[in-house]
N, C-alpha and C positions, 0 to 999 in steps of 0.2 A: 808286202805293203798292206796296211789296214786303212780303210776309209770309212768314216762315219759321217753321214750327212744329216743336216737339220734344216727344215723349212720353217722360216721364222718371219714374224712381222706382218703388217697389213698388206705388203706387196708379195708375200709368199716367196721370199728370197731364199736361196740355198747357201748355207754355210757348211764348210767342210773341215773335218778334223782328220789329219793324216799322220800316221806313224809307221815305223818299221816293225816287222814281227820281232817280238822279244825286247823291244826298246821301250823306255819310259819317257822319251823325248818326242815331241810332236810339233807340227805347225798347224795353224788355224787360218783358214782362208775366208775372207769377207764376212766377218761377224756383223751381221746386219741389224740384229735386234735380239731381244729376249736373252740378255746377258746371264740371268740366273740359270736359265735352262742350259746354256752352253757351259757355264762354270760347273754346274752339277754333273754334266756328262764328262767333263775333263777329270773331275775328282773321281767319278765312278770308274773310269778307265785307269786311274792311277798314273796320269800323265803330267809331265811338266811341259808347258808351252814355251818353246824356244823362240818362236817368231809368229807374228800376225802378218799375213800377206794380203795386201789390198790390191785388187785388180783395177778398181776405179772408185771414185768417191761419191757416187750417187748415194743419197741418204739410206736407201734400203740395203746397201752393202757395207755401210760403216757406222750405223747407229749404235752398235754395241762395242765399237773399238775401244773407246776410252775406259769404260768400266772393266772390260776383260783385260786390257793391258795393265790397268792399275792393280787388279787382283792377282794377276799372274807374274807381273814383272817382265813380260815378253816385249821384245823390240818390235816396233811397228814399221813395216816396209810399205811405202806409198809411192805411187807414180809422181815423179818430180814436178810435172806440170799441174798437179792437182793438190799439192800440199795445203794450199790456202783454203780450199773447200773442206778438207779434213779438219783443219784448225778452227773453222768457223761454220760448222754444220748448219746451225740455225739461221745463218745469214744467206744460205743458199738453198733453203727448202722450197720445193715447188708448190707446196700447199701449206697455208698458215696454220692449219689445225693439227699438223703432225708434231710429234715430239712431246716434251723437249728432249733434245739429244745433246750430249756433251762433246765439244770439239776436242781434238787431240793433235799435238805437235809431233809429226812423224820423227822417228829415231833415225831412219835410213830412207833414202830415196832411190828409185829405180826408174829407168827409162828404156830398157831393152838392151840386150847384149851382155848383161851381167850373168855370172854363174854363182849361185849361192850354195854354200854347203851348210845346211841346217838340219838338225835332228836326224843326221845320218843320210840325208838325201842330197843328191847333186841336182840342183834345180836351175833350169834355164829360164831367164826372163826374156820374153819376146814382146817387142813393141807391136801392139795391135789397136791403133787408134781407129776412130770412125764412129763408135757409139759415144765416146768422149775423146777429148783431144790427147789425153795422156794414158789411156787404157793400156794395160799390159796383160799378157797371159803367162801363167806359171806352168812350165812343162817339167814333168818328171819322166825322163826318157826310159828309166828302168821299168816303168809300169807296163807298157807306155801309157801315159796319162797326161791330160792337160786340164787345168782349171781355166775355163774360157770366159768367166765373168759374163758380161752381156754382149759378147761379140757373136757367138754361135750357139744356137739352141737346137733342140730336136725339131726338125722340119721348119725352122725359122731362123731369123737373125736379129741382132739388136736394132732398136729403133734409131733413126738418124734424123728425126724431124725437129730436133732442138738446135739452138744456136751453136753448140759445141759438137754437133754430129755432122757426118758427111758420108753419104751412101757409097760413093766410089772408093773412098778411103777404107771404109769398112770391108768392102769386097776384096780390096788388095790385102788387107790384114788376114782375112780368111784364106785367101790364096797362099799367103806365106805359111800358114799353119798346114795346109794341105800339101804343100811342097816339102815342108821340113820333116813332117812326122808321118809314120806309116798308117795305113787304113785301119789297122786294128787298135789304134790309139783310142782309149776311152776319153770321152769328153764329159767333164763335170761342169755343167752350165750354171749360170746364176739363177735360172728359173727353169721350171719343168724338169723332166727326167733326164737321166744320163743317156748318152748315145755314143757313137763312134765316128771318127772322121770318115771312114769308108761308107757308112750308112748315109751320112749327110752329103757326101760327094755324089752318091748314086740317086738319092731321093729328095733332097732338099730343094723345093722349087725356087727358092731365092738364089740358089747357086747356078742356075741355068746360064746366067751371063758369063760365069767363069768357064763353063764348058765351051762356049762360043769363042 
C-alpha cells in the first residue's frame, strides 16, 4: 500500500491519497482544500481516482471535493446524515470570511457497516459519530490502517463542543475502533501526525475513561 499525505488549507487538514503497489487506481480521503495541489500530485503519480471518501463534512475536510471530483470524474462517498452540508458548504460555514467553496451532491452515501471494493482495496466503513453526527472511519484491514478523520488524533480526540458533537458518543466510537482493530493499526488522522491505535491506547490522556 502506498500513502501520500497533504496538509492543506487554513485549518492544516490532512488529505490522503492511497493506492496499491503497482496499481494506477487510487482513493482520495477528505480533500479539504488546495485542489490544484492535490490534482497536481495525482497527475504526478500517474493515478486515476476511483473514489473520494469523506469522513465528515466540516468545511476543512470537504472544501476541495467539488473541483477534484469534477476534474477526476471520481464518485464521492459521503456520510448519509451529512449530505446536506456537503451540498451546501457555504450555508454551513462556521466563519463568514472563509471560502467561497463549492457544494457537491454526493454520488454514494455511507453510514457504517458497508464494505467497499475500490482501487483494489477492501475497505470497511465504521460508524464513528461524536465529533459530528454522521462521522465515519474508513478502515483498510490489510494495512492495517484507518483514516480516522476528526475522531482520534495523536494524544488527542475530536472536539465535541458544537451542537452536533457529543463526548460520550465520541468515546464509544473510539472504543469500537480499539476493539475491532489491532494495536499496530496505523491511524491517519484529519490533523497532526500519524500514530497507531496501540500508542493512543497506552498514552492518550483522553482515553483514560475507556480504561476505567
